[in-house]
Steps between C-alpha positions, in 0.01 A plus 500: 500500500604284784394601839631433854320257721394655830735266689802609310483869573708502824875444531514318158834445338547550123771482260436845366285786606413761242360839610296639207263337245573725213664404175858420628372326825267273288774427255750417777245287678406279197858459411609398856205275533584309183844439659327324789509760750224561753403858419265739666399840354361770736349823394286762664255537207194283469605402141831426332647686212278817524744703304500262210119519492495867439818549289508581128141629514390157642692300230847504658803564294679183651825510302692627205646328200827701540626517864857628564670640818474839337130493558549542867569783743736378789792650692690193411418446123669146503283363779219398257712316251515173666125426568391648164742271306393204696127542469443705177153609372498199266485277810189679632339504152548126486329471843186698404483314164498170683195614675331631183501864582363713222739798471585768240821678395481883483747773416851479619477130576234534791312183582145539639226260607252495209195475727566593868787503754309244723587231234866562594415488878329166443810354342707604787248370743496168322873480510502563862221230545701239306809593703302439822570857621297598814351856548403705793328807351345785692775463739697787649859472631556601854863423545795304377775364713798275431615231757725194447494568126105511482298785387222521718182687386221602724202588298121557545445146373751326740875455524719343232865389471750436219864509441446683176297816485426699177368866500287564182287782644509728198531883554304810533315538171121425493427586871126411433636144482638531859856565371723576795855559605504167689802357296701800558436491870602132517818577299585762756433268793760277361748791452467530117528823317185637331548744220259800494179416326292700251206439256605345164316456158282783618325794332649847556304797613528888458376802692393844377485581128638154375244316703225702337663451164518129534142490632389686185641213298397219726440170306732599207803275434810565297781266369821665621837445649513583872843547682569527874814426699703413185260220373266542196183305422306520170147432602167668533424772750149586625371844630290466827321745716813516731782462264647236271480125489526222245772244442772758400436699823482180723823388365677838548372535858732220615795737413325841591562666834323822627644819357646328212380566138295275282601541130256400222586464131158553333632398149760228567471361137536829324797710388329801647748777390512374139115487496469855626739623237299328231192650655654839482598463132150406403330766732308214666276523794645390832181388662426267206853374504482405870166335447667241261663360817298619794125518586337821404374573851853469628646717222243772571603526863877462409486795274345711779767396742782527241425731214767553234610842528493567116318336215678188391586667156663780682680322786871487509707202550560579865129527557426171321780327688352627844153379397640164394660454835184601675317220314779241554590584866170630652616541855262471796542497867232273674409586866493132618407150440125398542607285806483144599126486431575531126837348492538142351831431695725624764859614436755437780467238766714240657867557397597218255863518632356321820412194290647238289384554140497125438302381807338832633619389843613778736862489524517546876186324605487128388156367404347854433410594138334798325356485146288715261415859541595540857863509361661807343428359155235674274427406142392720206139499389418195290494172711838541628405528865292181473782324349726610783245345738503167314887495469569598852244257643636210310867564586425552864300173514772306328756630757272410787437142374874451447566620856230270651620199291865556615388522858288182469803306354713626791262375758383181310806373306 
């Protein structure tokens, strides 16, 4: 990627400064650079796009074939509509295909790099190079001030100025990648409201007997329907030494709050009560019937935890109904999430009501923009968070370019 010359590191003016070299920052930088803007990206990390590198097991689930506003958690559910409609997943797929990225389509429309996530990073780096974007990595921000319409950044690599300043700092997940609350602190500096944050797309942990029961089944997965906070997801769950994980649990975690129940339908495709009645008529074996749908190891434990009071052949309708409900609405109470160390994203963040949904500019602070995960926008599991990064970055860059062009026309008619 482009680097700054030694002589350009002090009191240099730019069209656009971007704080954060993650997915949204890189996308914004390349798009703005292609519009002819002089762009500088700053980041405290020594390498760009660290989160892309480790996501998706190192293969990065970079978007999804079916992206809708319903795939996002946001206090203002309408906020995401404009950017997502203007830069759909098909646009990003077209971009990576132009670069020859080998990718694969998995369940539920998820797109992954076929080989490694670094291939995607190389595409973004190439785009930034072609757009003549400059970078100052391994650079920590010391202060931001505004004077005469200029954002003045004092950093460990020098001082920089621009009339347009984009904050793309990400959020609190993956602290090992030096994730921080910098974006939130900057928002508060400029008087913006920041909504409470918590880990999202994160495993759930238990204490006491349920922690031990999960540990006894660690490594076992089930295809179920998980419900929390009024939302349901039919995907796999995974038992761990601390509790439950897997796609179904990660999805539900976005809607789960401490003290609330987690409800699991173990047999979502079966008419459980009807099958139990048929089992009673044939004097069938409950364990063998359950093993038609669930792993033997789980069934053995389940029947210890929840034995049927009577033999199936002698069970009343009421007893069978109660057992059917136990299988269809297994209710658990997790103790907590596994925290930001295990979370893929952060829920909450900068209140979207403070920004324009079309430009991502702060309504009461001209020239200041927030994009990506630092905002109160969190996608479901499946590539939706990266698509939000691409879409918000592009929309913001287009708005900045238009602003700069209008200003240039005004002073150079």
